[in-house]
MIMIMI-953773 format. One record per atom (N, C-alpha, C): residue in one letter; atom name; x, y, z. Coordinates in steps of 0.1 Angstrom, whole numbers, plus 5000, padded with zeros to 4 digits. Atoms other than C-alpha are relative to their C-alpha. Layout:
<sites>
- a_CA_X_Y_Z
...
</sites>
This chain:
<sites>
- m_N_5009_4996_5011
- m_CA_3775_2342_6968
- m_C_5002_4992_4987
- k_N_4996_5007_5012
- k_CA_3794_2325_6940
- k_C_4994_4985_5001
- i_N_5005_5014_4998
- i_CA_3784_2291_6954
- i_C_4985_4999_4998
- v_N_5015_5000_5002
- v_CA_3747_2300_6955
- v_C_4997_5002_4985
- i_N_5002_4999_5014
- i_CA_3748_2312_6919
- i_C_5003_4988_4992
- f_N_4997_5013_5007
- f_CA_3766_2281_6908
- f_C_4990_4989_5003
- a_N_5010_5010_4996
- a_CA_3741_2259_6927
- a_C_4987_5003_4992
- l_N_5012_4997_5007
- l_CA_3712_2277_6911
- l_C_5001_4997_4985
- l_N_4998_5003_5014
- l_CA_3727_2274_6876
- l_C_5000_4985_4998
- a_N_5000_5015_5001
- a_CA_3734_2237_6882
- a_C_4986_4994_5001
- l_N_5014_5005_4999
- l_CA_3698_2232_6893
- l_C_4992_5003_4988
- f_N_5008_4996_5013
- f_CA_3684_2251_6863
- f_C_5004_4990_4989
- f_N_4996_5009_5011
- f_CA_3705_2230_6839
- f_C_4996_4986_5002
- s_N_5004_5013_4997
- s_CA_3696_2198_6856
- s_C_4985_4998_4997
- f_N_5014_5000_5003
- f_CA_3659_2206_6852
- f_C_4998_4999_4985
- d_N_5001_4999_5015
- d_CA_3665_2214_6815
- d_C_5003_4986_4994
- l_N_4997_5014_5005
- l_CA_3682_2180_6810
- l_C_4990_4990_5003
- f_N_5010_5009_4997
- f_CA_3655_2162_6828
- f_C_4988_5002_4991
- a_N_5012_4997_5009
- a_CA_3628_2179_6807
- a_C_5002_4994_4986
- q_N_4998_5006_5013
- q_CA_3645_2167_6775
- q_C_5000_4985_5000
- d_N_4999_5015_5000
- d_CA_3647_2131_6787
- d_C_4988_4994_5007
- h_N_5011_5006_4993
- h_CA_3612_2124_6799
- h_C_4991_4992_4991
- w_N_5008_5007_5009
- w_CA_3600_2105_6769
- w_C_5003_4985_5000
- v_N_4998_5015_5000
- v_CA_3595_2067_6767
- v_C_4996_4995_4986
- k_N_5003_5005_5013
- k_CA_3597_2049_6734
- k_C_4990_4988_5001
- l_N_5010_5011_5000
- l_CA_3566_2027_6727
- l_C_5003_4990_4989
- g_N_4997_5009_5012
- g_CA_3576_2013_6693
- g_C_5006_5008_4989
- q_N_4995_4993_5012
- q_CA_3590_2021_6659
- q_C_4997_4993_4987
- m_N_5002_5006_5013
- m_CA_3586_2015_6622
- m_C_5007_5009_4990
- d_N_4994_4993_5011
- d_CA_3603_2025_6590
- d_C_4989_5005_4990
- v_N_5009_4994_5010
- v_CA_3584_2048_6566
- v_C_5007_5001_4987
- s_N_4995_5000_5014
- s_CA_3590_2043_6529
- s_C_4992_5008_4991
- q_N_5006_4993_5011
- q_CA_3582_2062_6498
- q_C_5005_4993_4987
- g_N_4995_5007_5012
- g_CA_3584_2040_6467
- g_C_5010_4989_5005
- y_N_4989_5010_4997
- y_CA_3616_2020_6469
- y_C_5009_5005_5011
- k_N_4991_4994_4990
- k_CA_3633_2044_6494
- k_C_4994_5001_5014
- t_N_5004_4998_4986
- t_CA_3630_2042_6532
- t_C_5005_5014_5004
- l_N_4997_4986_4997
- l_CA_3628_2078_6542
- l_C_5004_5002_5015
- y_N_4996_4998_4986
- y_CA_3629_2077_6580
- y_C_4995_4989_5009
- r_N_5005_5009_4990
- r_CA_3625_2056_6611
- r_C_4992_5009_5009
- l_N_5010_4993_4992
- l_CA_3595_2067_6631
- l_C_4998_4993_5013
- k_N_5002_5006_4987
- k_CA_3593_2062_6668
- k_C_4988_5008_5007
- l_N_5011_4993_4992
- l_CA_3562_2069_6690
- l_C_5005_5000_5014
- e_N_4995_4998_4986
- e_CA_3571_2083_6724
- e_C_4989_5007_5008
- t_N_5009_4994_4991
- t_CA_3550_2093_6754
- t_C_5007_5004_5012
- p_N_4993_4996_4988
- p_CA_3559_2111_6786
- p_C_5000_4988_5010
- k_N_4999_5011_4990
- k_CA_3571_2087_6814
- k_C_4987_5000_5008
- g_N_5011_5002_4991
- g_CA_3542_2072_6833
- g_C_4986_5003_4994
- v_N_5013_4997_5007
- v_CA_3515_2082_6807
- v_C_4999_4990_4988
- h_N_5001_5010_5010
- h_CA_3506_2051_6787
- h_C_4986_4994_4999
- n_N_5013_5005_5002
- n_CA_3470_2047_6779
- n_C_4997_4998_4985
- a_N_5001_5003_5015
- a_CA_3466_2029_6745
- a_C_4988_5006_4994
- d_N_5012_4994_5006
- d_CA_3430_2040_6739
- d_C_5001_5015_4998
- d_N_4998_4985_5001
- d_CA_3439_2077_6746
- d_C_5010_5003_4990
- i_N_4990_4997_5011
- i_CA_3469_2075_6723
- i_C_4993_4998_4987
- k_N_5007_5003_5013
- k_CA_3448_2060_6695
- k_C_4990_5011_4997
- r_N_5010_4990_5003
- r_CA_3421_2087_6699
- r_C_5006_5014_5000
- g_N_4993_4987_5001
- g_CA_3447_2115_6701
- g_C_4996_5009_5013
- m_N_5005_4993_4988
- m_CA_3436_2124_6737
- m_C_5012_5001_5010
- q_N_4989_5000_4991
- q_CA_3471_2122_6752
- q_C_5012_5007_4993
- v_N_4987_4995_5005
- v_CA_3505_2140_6748
- v_C_5008_4989_4995
- m_N_4991_5010_5006
- m_CA_3528_2121_6725
- m_C_5009_5007_4991
- r_N_4990_4994_5009
- r_CA_3558_2126_6703
- r_C_5003_4990_4989
- f_N_4996_5008_5011
- f_CA_3566_2113_6669
- f_C_5015_5004_4997
- h_N_4986_4998_5001
- h_CA_3604_2110_6666
- h_C_5005_4994_4987
- l_N_4995_5004_5014
- l_CA_3618_2109_6630
- l_C_5015_5000_5000
- t_N_4986_5000_5003
- t_CA_3653_2099_6622
- t_C_5002_4997_4985
- w_N_4999_5001_5014
- w_CA_3660_2105_6585
- w_C_5011_4990_4996
- l_N_4991_5010_5003
- l_CA_3678_2076_6568
- l_C_5008_5002_4987
- p_N_4992_4999_5012
- p_CA_3688_2085_6532
- p_C_5012_5010_5001
- p_N_4989_4990_4999
- p_CA_3721_2104_6526
- p_C_4995_5014_4999
- e_N_5005_4986_5002
- e_CA_3701_2134_6515
- e_C_4986_4999_4994
- v_N_5013_4999_5006
- v_CA_3665_2143_6508
- v_C_4998_5015_4998
- d_N_5002_4986_5003
- d_CA_3659_2176_6490
- d_C_4987_5006_5005
- a_N_5012_4994_4994
- a_CA_3634_2201_6503
- a_C_4987_4997_4993
- q_N_5013_5003_5008
- q_CA_3609_2195_6475
- q_C_4995_4986_5003
- e_N_5004_5014_4998
- e_CA_3609_2158_6481
- e_C_4994_4999_5014
- v_N_5005_5000_4986
- v_CA_3603_2164_6519
- v_C_4986_5006_5000
- k_N_5013_4993_5001
- k_CA_3575_2188_6511
- k_C_4989_4991_4993
- d_N_5009_5009_5007
- d_CA_3559_2164_6486
- d_C_4995_4989_5009
- h_N_5004_5011_4991
- h_CA_3560_2136_6511
- h_C_4990_5004_5011
- f_N_5009_4996_4990
- f_CA_3544_2155_6539
- f_C_4986_5004_4995
- k_N_5012_4996_5006
- k_CA_3518_2170_6517
- k_C_4991_4988_4996
- a_N_5007_5012_5004
- a_CA_3508_2136_6503
- a_C_4995_4992_5013
- l_N_5003_5007_4988
- l_CA_3509_2120_6538
- l_C_4988_5006_5007
- i_N_5011_4993_4993
- i_CA_3485_2146_6553
- i_C_4988_5000_4992
- t_N_5012_4998_5009
- t_CA_3462_2152_6524
- t_C_4993_4987_4998
- a_N_5007_5013_5003
- a_CA_3455_2115_6519
- a_C_4991_4996_5011
- e_N_5009_5003_4989
- e_CA_3438_2114_6553
- e_C_4987_5008_5000
- f_N_5013_4992_5002
- f_CA_3410_2139_6542
- f_C_4991_4993_4990
- d_N_5010_5007_5009
- d_CA_3380_2120_6528
- d_C_4992_5010_4992
- d_N_5009_4990_5006
- d_CA_3359_2151_6521
- d_C_5009_5011_4994
- p_N_4993_4989_5006
- p_CA_3373_2176_6496
- p_C_4998_5014_5006
- e_N_5002_4988_4993
- e_CA_3357_2204_6515
- e_C_5008_5002_5012
- d_N_4992_5000_4988
- d_CA_3375_2195_6547
- d_C_5015_5003_4996
- l_N_4986_4998_5005
- l_CA_3408_2194_6527
- l_C_5002_5015_4996
- k_N_4999_4986_5005
- k_CA_3401_2228_6511
- k_C_5000_5010_5012
- f_N_5000_4992_4988
- f_CA_3393_2243_6545
- f_C_5013_5000_5008
- n_N_4987_5001_4992
- n_CA_3426_2230_6560
- n_C_5012_5002_4991
- q_N_4988_4998_5009
- q_CA_3448_2237_6530
- q_C_5009_5011_5004
- i_N_4992_4989_4995
- i_CA_3461_2270_6544
- i_C_5009_4995_5011
- i_N_4992_5005_4989
- i_CA_3473_2252_6576
- i_C_5010_4990_4995
- i_N_4990_5009_5005
- i_CA_3489_2224_6556
- i_C_5011_5007_4992
- d_N_4990_4993_5008
- d_CA_3506_2248_6532
- d_C_5010_5008_5009
- k_N_4990_4993_4991
- k_CA_3521_2268_6562
- k_C_5010_4990_5005
- l_N_4990_5010_4995
- l_CA_3536_2236_6576
- l_C_5010_4996_4989
- i_N_4992_5005_5011
- i_CA_3549_2224_6542
- i_C_5011_5011_4997
- k_N_4990_4989_5003
- k_CA_3566_2258_6536
- k_C_5012_5000_5010
- k_N_4990_5000_4990
- k_CA_3586_2254_6568
- k_C_5010_4988_5000
- l_N_4992_5012_5000
- l_CA_3601_2220_6560
- l_C_5012_5001_4992
- p_N_4988_4999_5007
- p_CA_3637_2219_6550
- p_C_5005_4987_4994
- e_N_4994_5012_5005
- e_CA_3659_2194_6532
- e_C_5006_4993_5012
- t_N_4995_5008_4989
- t_CA_3674_2166_6553
- t_C_5012_4993_4996
- k_N_4989_5009_5003
- k_CA_3705_2145_6556
- k_C_4999_4988_5010
- r_N_5000_5012_4992
- r_CA_3711_2111_6571
- r_C_5003_5004_5015
- h_N_5000_4999_4985
- h_CA_3706_2110_6609
- h_C_4995_5014_5005
- d_N_5007_4988_4995
- d_CA_3688_2144_6610
- d_C_4988_4995_5008
- v_N_5010_5004_4991
- v_CA_3663_2142_6638
- v_C_4989_5011_5001
- w_N_5012_4991_4999
- w_CA_3628_2158_6638
- w_C_4991_4994_5010
- f_N_5010_5004_4991
- f_CA_3602_2157_6664
- f_C_4986_5007_4997
- f_N_5014_4995_5001
- f_CA_3564_2162_6661
- f_C_4994_4998_5014
- e_N_5006_5002_4986
- e_CA_3552_2168_6697
- e_C_4986_5004_5000
- y_N_5014_4999_5001
- y_CA_3515_2164_6698
- y_C_4994_5002_5014
- s_N_5008_4998_4988
- s_CA_3492_2178_6725
- s_C_4986_5003_4996
- p_N_5014_4999_5004
- p_CA_3454_2175_6723
- p_C_4996_5015_5002
- d_N_5004_4986_4997
- d_CA_3452_2211_6737
- d_C_5007_5010_4991
- a_N_4992_4990_5007
- a_CA_3480_2229_6719
- a_C_5004_4997_4986
- g_N_4996_5003_5013
- g_CA_3484_2212_6686
- g_C_5013_4992_4999
- t_N_4988_5007_5002
- t_CA_3516_2198_6672
- t_C_5012_5010_4998
- a_N_4988_4992_5002
- a_CA_3550_2215_6676
- a_C_5010_4992_4992
- v_N_4990_5007_5009
- v_CA_3575_2206_6649
- v_C_5014_5006_5003
- f_N_4986_4997_4997
- f_CA_3612_2205_6658
- f_C_5009_4994_4989
- v_N_4990_5005_5010
- v_CA_3640_2201_6632
- v_C_5013_5003_5007
- q_N_4988_4999_4994
- q_CA_3673_2194_6648
- q_C_4999_5008_5013
- n_N_5002_4994_4987
- n_CA_3660_2205_6682
- n_C_4996_5015_5000
- k_N_5005_4986_5001
- k_CA_3648_2239_6669
- k_C_4986_5000_4995
- k_N_5014_4999_5004
- k_CA_3611_2247_6668
- k_C_4999_5008_4987
- v_N_5001_4994_5013
- v_CA_3602_2255_6632
- v_C_4985_5004_4997
- h_N_5014_4997_5003
- h_CA_3564_2255_6633
- h_C_4991_4994_5011
- n_N_5010_5006_4991
- n_CA_3533_2248_6654
- n_C_4987_4998_4991
- i_N_5011_5003_5007
- i_CA_3504_2231_6637
- i_C_4987_5002_5008
- i_N_5012_4997_4993
- i_CA_3471_2246_6649
- i_C_4989_4996_4991
- g_N_5011_5004_5008
- g_CA_3439_2230_6637
- g_C_4997_4985_5003
- a_N_5003_5013_4996
- a_CA_3422_2199_6650
- a_C_5000_4990_4988
- e_N_5001_5009_5011
- e_CA_3416_2183_6616
- e_C_5014_4997_4994
- t_N_4986_5003_5006
- t_CA_3452_2187_6603
- t_C_5008_4992_5010
- n_N_4993_5008_4990
- n_CA_3466_2174_6636
- n_C_4995_4986_5000
- a_N_5006_5014_5000
- a_CA_3442_2144_6635
- a_C_5005_4993_4987
- a_N_4996_5007_5013
- a_CA_3452_2137_6598
- a_C_5015_4995_5002
- l_N_4986_5005_4998
- l_CA_3489_2136_6607
- l_C_5001_4989_5010
- h_N_5001_5010_4990
- h_CA_3482_2115_6638
- h_C_4996_4987_4993
- k_N_5006_5012_5007
- k_CA_3461_2091_6617
- k_C_5009_4994_4989
- a_N_4991_5004_5011
- a_CA_3486_2090_6588
- a_C_5011_4991_5005
- w_N_4989_5008_4994
- w_CA_3513_2076_6611
- w_C_4995_4989_5009
- l_N_5003_5010_4989
- l_CA_3497_2058_6640
- l_C_4989_4991_4995
- l_N_5012_5008_5003
- l_CA_3464_2046_6625
- l_C_4999_4996_4986
- s_N_5001_5003_5014
- s_CA_3473_2040_6589
- s_C_4997_4986_4997
- s_N_5003_5014_5002
- s_CA_3471_2003_6593
- s_C_5001_4993_5013
- p_N_4998_5007_4987
- p_CA_3468_1977_6621
- p_C_5015_4996_5002
- v_N_4985_5003_4998
- v_CA_3505_1967_6614
- v_C_5007_5012_5005
- a_N_4993_4988_4995
- a_CA_3517_2003_6618
- a_C_4996_5003_5014
- t_N_5005_4998_4986
- t_CA_3496_2007_6650
- t_C_5007_4990_5009
- a_N_4994_5011_4991
- a_CA_3510_1974_6664
- a_C_5015_5003_5002
- k_N_4986_4997_4999
- k_CA_3546_1984_6656
- k_C_5003_5012_5008
- l_N_4997_4988_4993
- l_CA_3544_2019_6670
- l_C_4996_4999_5015
- m_N_5004_5002_4986
- m_CA_3526_2007_6702
- m_C_5004_4987_5006
- k_N_4996_5013_4996
- k_CA_3545_1975_6706
- k_C_5002_4998_5015
- r_N_4997_5001_4985
- r_CA_3556_1982_6742
- r_C_4987_4999_5008
- l_N_5013_5000_4993
- l_CA_3520_1989_6753
- l_C_4993_4987_4998
- l_N_5008_5012_5003
- l_CA_3505_1960_6735
- l_C_5006_4987_5006
- k_N_4993_5011_4993
- k_CA_3531_1936_6750
- k_C_4995_4999_5015
- a_N_5004_4999_4986
- a_CA_3521_1948_6785
- a_C_4986_4996_5003
- q_N_5014_5003_4998
- q_CA_3484_1941_6780
- q_C_4997_4985_5000
</sites>
């Protein structure tokens, strides 16, 4: 009986480890604010799922992996960065006003950071974006326009950013 329980526990934990390691890095770039490089941003997709057009349109599961680089970034600076990052992608003031509650809920959940802190923004076209800080889920962004703004701010902000984040896919084509 003990052997069966041990085998079941080992199987359970091996599935958990596999689930955490099923992402493939497509590319990376550093994100700066003024003179300071805030974090290294990596674009990752599930193994075997690599359609460049679907990624650009936000029609595929993907993950933005952030590794913070400064020794310390206080909570207000983090909040200001993400608020500016997302709101800059809204062209219509009415759209921004409509989405402001969603943006504010996200901003409120963001903490201070230290060097090498890791955050994940796991995007799903159906479920929105789950935000993880140090492997703990802190928020889920629900709202197509807000999710699209975050996706666009990082991935589609410029041809250079897109090329750096999708380097692996673009090389293969």
